[in-house]
C-alpha positions as CSV (number, residue, x, y, z in Angstrom):
1,M,-74.5,1.8,42.5
2,A,-78.1,2.8,41.7
3,D,-78.6,4.2,45.2
4,F,-75.5,6.5,45.0
5,D,-76.1,10.1,43.9
6,F,-75.1,13.7,44.3
7,H,-75.1,13.5,48.1
8,T,-73.1,10.2,48.4
9,E,-69.8,10.6,50.3
10,A,-66.6,8.8,49.4
11,R,-66.5,7.0,52.8
12,A,-69.8,5.3,51.9
13,V,-68.4,4.1,48.6
14,V,-65.3,2.7,50.4
15,E,-67.5,1.0,52.9
16,R,-69.3,-0.9,50.2
17,W,-66.5,-1.7,47.8
18,G,-63.3,-1.2,49.7
19,K,-62.5,-4.9,49.5
20,F,-61.6,-4.4,45.9
21,I,-58.6,-2.2,46.8
22,Q,-57.5,-4.0,50.0
23,G,-53.9,-5.0,49.7
24,K,-53.5,-3.3,46.4
25,T,-51.6,-0.2,45.1
26,V,-53.1,3.2,44.3
27,V,-51.3,6.2,42.7
28,I,-52.9,9.6,42.9
29,T,-51.7,13.0,41.5
30,G,-52.6,16.3,43.0
31,A,-52.6,14.9,46.5
32,S,-51.8,18.1,48.4
33,E,-53.6,18.9,51.6
34,G,-56.9,20.7,51.0
35,G,-57.5,19.2,47.6
36,L,-59.7,16.5,46.3
37,G,-56.8,14.1,45.7
38,A,-56.0,14.1,49.4
39,T,-59.6,13.4,50.3
40,T,-59.6,10.5,47.8
41,A,-56.4,9.1,49.3
42,V,-57.5,9.3,52.9
43,S,-60.9,7.8,52.0
44,L,-59.3,4.8,50.2
45,A,-57.0,4.3,53.1
46,H,-59.9,3.0,55.1
47,A,-59.9,-0.1,52.8
48,Q,-56.3,-0.8,53.8
49,P,-54.5,-0.8,50.4
50,S,-51.0,-2.1,50.4
51,K,-49.4,1.1,49.0
52,V,-50.6,4.6,48.4
53,I,-48.3,6.7,46.2
54,L,-49.0,10.5,46.3
55,L,-47.8,12.8,43.6
56,A,-47.7,16.5,44.1
57,R,-45.5,19.6,43.6
58,S,-44.6,20.1,47.3
59,E,-43.7,17.5,49.9
60,T,-44.6,19.8,52.7
61,K,-48.2,19.9,51.5
62,V,-48.5,16.2,51.6
63,H,-47.0,15.5,55.1
64,N,-50.3,15.7,56.9
65,I,-52.0,13.5,54.3
66,I,-49.4,10.8,54.8
67,D,-49.8,11.0,58.6
68,K,-53.6,10.7,58.2
69,I,-53.2,7.6,56.0
70,K,-50.8,6.0,58.4
71,S,-53.2,6.7,61.3
72,T,-56.1,5.3,59.3
73,S,-54.2,2.2,58.0
74,P,-50.9,1.6,59.7
75,S,-50.1,-1.4,57.4
76,T,-50.4,0.8,54.3
77,Q,-47.1,1.9,52.9
78,T,-47.3,5.6,51.8
79,F,-44.9,7.5,49.6
80,F,-44.5,11.0,48.2
81,V,-43.2,11.6,44.7
82,A,-42.5,15.1,43.4
83,I,-44.0,16.1,40.0
84,E,-44.5,19.2,37.9
85,L,-47.1,18.1,35.3
86,D,-46.2,20.9,32.8
87,D,-42.6,19.8,32.8
88,F,-42.3,16.6,30.9
89,E,-38.9,15.7,32.2
90,S,-40.3,16.0,35.7
91,V,-43.1,13.7,34.7
92,R,-40.7,11.1,33.4
93,K,-38.6,11.3,36.5
94,A,-41.7,11.0,38.7
95,A,-42.9,7.9,36.7
96,A,-39.4,6.3,37.1
97,T,-39.5,6.9,40.8
98,V,-43.0,5.4,41.1
99,L,-41.8,2.3,39.3
100,T,-39.0,1.8,41.9
101,L,-41.7,1.8,44.6
102,T,-44.0,-0.7,43.0
103,Q,-44.2,-3.2,40.1
104,T,-47.9,-3.1,39.9
105,I,-50.5,-0.3,40.0
106,D,-54.1,-1.3,40.5
107,V,-55.6,2.2,40.3
108,L,-54.0,5.4,38.8
109,V,-56.0,8.5,39.6
110,N,-55.0,11.4,37.5
111,N,-56.6,14.0,39.8
112,A,-54.4,17.2,39.6
113,G,-55.5,20.2,37.6
114,V,-55.8,23.9,37.2
115,M,-58.6,26.2,36.2
116,A,-58.8,29.6,34.5
117,I,-55.1,30.5,35.0
118,P,-53.5,33.5,33.2
119,W,-51.9,32.9,29.8
120,A,-48.6,31.0,30.3
121,K,-46.5,28.5,28.4
122,N,-44.4,25.6,29.6
123,K,-40.7,25.2,28.5
124,D,-41.9,23.5,25.3
125,G,-44.1,26.4,24.3
126,I,-47.3,24.6,25.2
127,E,-50.2,26.5,26.9
128,K,-50.0,25.5,30.6
129,T,-53.6,24.5,31.2
130,L,-53.4,21.9,28.4
131,A,-49.9,20.8,29.6
132,I,-51.0,20.3,33.2
133,N,-54.5,19.0,32.9
134,H,-54.0,16.7,29.9
135,L,-50.5,16.2,28.5
136,G,-48.7,15.7,31.8
137,H,-51.2,13.0,32.7
138,F,-51.1,11.5,29.2
139,L,-47.3,11.1,29.5
140,L,-47.5,9.8,33.1
141,T,-50.1,7.2,32.2
142,K,-48.0,6.1,29.2
143,R,-44.9,5.7,31.5
144,L,-46.9,3.8,34.2
145,L,-48.9,1.7,31.9
146,P,-46.7,-1.4,32.1
147,A,-47.2,-1.5,35.8
148,I,-51.0,-0.9,35.4
149,I,-51.1,-3.8,32.9
150,A,-49.0,-6.0,35.3
151,A,-51.7,-5.6,38.0
152,G,-53.9,-7.8,35.9
153,P,-57.4,-7.5,34.4
154,G,-59.5,-4.9,36.0
155,S,-56.8,-2.4,36.8
156,R,-58.0,1.2,36.3
157,V,-57.1,4.6,35.1
158,V,-59.4,7.3,36.5
159,N,-59.1,10.7,34.8
160,L,-60.6,13.7,36.6
161,T,-62.4,15.9,34.1
162,S,-65.3,18.3,34.6
163,A,-68.6,19.5,33.4
164,G,-66.4,22.3,32.2
165,Y,-65.9,20.2,29.0
166,K,-69.2,21.9,28.1
167,L,-67.3,25.1,27.7
168,G,-66.0,23.9,24.4
169,P,-64.5,21.1,22.2
170,F,-60.8,20.5,21.7
171,R,-59.4,23.2,19.4
172,F,-57.7,21.0,16.9
173,D,-56.9,24.0,14.5
174,D,-55.6,26.2,17.3
175,W,-55.0,24.3,20.5
176,N,-52.3,26.9,21.6
177,F,-54.6,29.9,21.2
178,S,-52.4,31.5,18.5
179,G,-49.5,31.7,20.9
180,G,-51.8,33.5,23.5
181,K,-53.3,36.1,21.1
182,R,-56.7,34.4,21.3
183,Y,-56.4,33.1,24.8
184,N,-59.5,32.8,27.0
185,P,-59.0,31.1,30.4
186,F,-62.4,29.4,30.3
187,A,-62.0,28.2,26.7
188,S,-58.6,26.8,27.7
189,Y,-60.1,25.0,30.7
190,G,-63.0,23.6,28.6
191,Q,-60.5,22.4,26.0
192,S,-58.4,20.6,28.6
193,K,-61.5,18.9,30.2
194,T,-62.7,17.7,26.8
195,A,-59.2,16.4,26.2
196,N,-59.4,14.4,29.5
197,I,-62.6,12.7,28.2
198,L,-61.3,12.0,24.7
199,F,-58.1,10.5,26.2
200,T,-60.2,8.3,28.4
201,V,-62.2,7.1,25.4
202,A,-59.1,6.3,23.4
203,L,-57.3,4.6,26.3
204,A,-60.3,2.4,27.0
205,E,-60.3,1.3,23.4
206,R,-56.5,0.7,23.1
207,A,-56.0,-1.0,26.5
208,K,-59.1,-3.2,26.5
209,D,-57.1,-6.3,25.3
210,H,-54.9,-5.9,28.4
211,G,-57.9,-5.8,30.7
212,V,-57.3,-2.1,31.7
213,L,-60.4,0.0,32.4
214,A,-60.5,3.8,32.0
215,F,-63.0,6.3,33.3
216,A,-63.5,10.0,33.2
217,V,-65.0,11.6,36.3
218,H,-66.7,14.9,37.0
219,P,-66.5,15.4,40.7
220,G,-68.8,18.4,40.8
221,F,-68.3,22.0,41.9
222,I,-66.2,21.9,45.1
223,P,-65.6,25.5,46.2
224,D,-63.2,24.8,49.0
225,T,-60.3,23.5,47.0
226,S,-57.4,25.3,45.3
227,L,-58.8,24.8,41.8
228,T,-60.2,28.3,41.7
229,T,-57.1,30.0,43.1
230,H,-56.9,32.3,40.1
231,M,-60.5,33.3,40.2
232,A,-61.8,35.9,42.6
233,S,-65.1,34.1,42.2
234,V,-66.6,31.8,39.6
235,D,-67.7,34.2,36.8
236,A,-70.8,32.4,35.7
237,E,-71.7,35.1,33.2
238,E,-68.3,34.8,31.4
239,M,-68.4,31.0,31.5
240,N,-71.9,31.1,29.9
241,K,-70.7,33.4,27.2
242,V,-67.8,31.2,26.3
243,A,-70.0,28.1,26.3
244,V,-72.5,29.7,23.9
245,E,-69.8,30.9,21.6
246,N,-68.1,27.5,21.4
247,T,-71.0,25.1,21.5
248,G,-74.3,27.0,21.1
249,F,-75.5,25.9,24.5
250,E,-75.6,27.7,27.8
251,F,-73.4,26.6,30.7
252,G,-75.4,25.7,33.8
253,P,-73.3,25.8,37.0
254,D,-73.5,22.9,39.4
255,E,-74.7,23.1,43.0
256,P,-71.7,23.0,45.4
257,K,-70.5,19.8,47.0
258,T,-68.3,19.0,50.0
259,Q,-65.0,17.3,49.4
260,Q,-66.4,14.0,50.6
261,Q,-69.2,14.3,48.1
262,G,-66.8,15.4,45.3
263,A,-64.5,12.4,45.9
264,A,-67.3,9.9,45.9
265,T,-67.5,9.7,42.1
266,T,-63.7,9.2,41.8
267,V,-63.9,6.4,44.3
268,V,-66.8,4.8,42.4
269,A,-64.7,4.9,39.3
270,A,-61.8,3.3,41.1
271,L,-63.7,0.5,42.9
272,S,-67.2,-0.2,41.5
273,P,-67.5,-3.8,40.0
274,D,-70.7,-2.5,38.2
275,L,-68.5,-0.5,35.8
276,A,-66.5,-3.4,34.4
277,A,-68.5,-3.3,31.2
278,H,-68.4,0.5,30.9
279,S,-64.8,1.3,30.2
280,G,-64.4,4.7,28.6
281,A,-67.5,6.1,30.4
282,Y,-68.0,9.5,31.9
283,L,-69.3,9.6,35.5
284,T,-71.0,12.3,37.5
285,D,-72.8,12.1,40.8
286,C,-71.6,8.5,41.0
287,Q,-73.5,7.5,37.8
288,V,-72.6,7.0,34.2
289,E,-73.7,9.9,32.0
290,E,-73.7,10.5,28.3
291,V,-71.4,13.3,27.0
292,R,-71.7,15.5,23.9
293,E,-70.5,14.0,20.6
294,Y,-67.3,16.1,20.5
295,A,-66.1,14.5,23.7
296,K,-66.7,10.9,22.8
297,D,-66.2,10.7,19.0
298,L,-63.6,7.9,18.4
299,I,-62.1,9.7,15.4
300,L,-61.5,12.9,17.4
301,A,-60.1,10.8,20.3
302,A,-57.6,9.1,17.9
303,K,-56.7,12.5,16.5
304,L,-56.0,14.0,19.9
305,W,-54.0,10.9,20.8
306,E,-51.7,11.5,17.8
307,I,-51.3,15.2,18.7
308,S,-50.6,14.3,22.3
309,E,-47.9,11.8,21.4
310,E,-46.3,14.5,19.2
311,L,-46.4,17.1,21.9
312,V,-44.9,14.9,24.6
313,G,-42.4,13.3,22.2
314,E,-43.4,9.7,23.0
315,R,-45.6,7.0,21.6
316,F,-47.8,4.6,23.6
317,S,-47.2,0.9,22.9
318,V,-50.9,0.1,23.1
């Protein structure tokens, strides 16, 4: 892993460690065409997994990805499952469907996400960025965890986060931005990305006795995905202002990556045997990297876990 870096492509990672997913099952959210989840899925298909289960909002946006996977690995069974991550009933239905397709999940990649969207709430009154980026995946992971555990020691949960966590910590005193009155799209995005890391930290701790590994991944800045749909351009000045207000530090934007380069760190987290002793870690540019204290503190991670259980209305068994 030491020779992998910013420029590494997902296909190179699969070439090295693909044997660890051959004949196994992968579940990926946000698998629509043109997105990072699709690139991850097609890259992993070169290793001939037994099943690839793709979760997304629209089946029409997944058809071509399924065709590419079948072309790459005819023996791989590929499925589409509809999901709306901000609708918790949809998440429960999607999880139930996944569990009819497989009894074991070797790798769950929580890839889907939104960035800097206008103020909106889901049907439960929860700010949508938090609902989509964190809570939907929190609930999905909870529902799929028995199958992840059943896959045996070494099964993995990979949570896509971002260097955007540097925009600010989780707002424990006002996570819903006073019902929108104090809403800032970048602060919201930063909060959700910090939540992804704290969730990873807590999950790694809670699931370690079952042999389940968890990793948080920053894929980098990939401009040709739908993540920035709601932004005419990445407003570096506004992001920097939010970061300084929330953390006291400036926010330095990343250099752009291709989708293959962006997916590489996800695939490292999904496959690398070198990470077995680093569950709970944050990865960027295919390497483990330290994060700020507010994104790794075990007390804060436990506090977020409790809030998340309350908001989705379910408790984990681990």
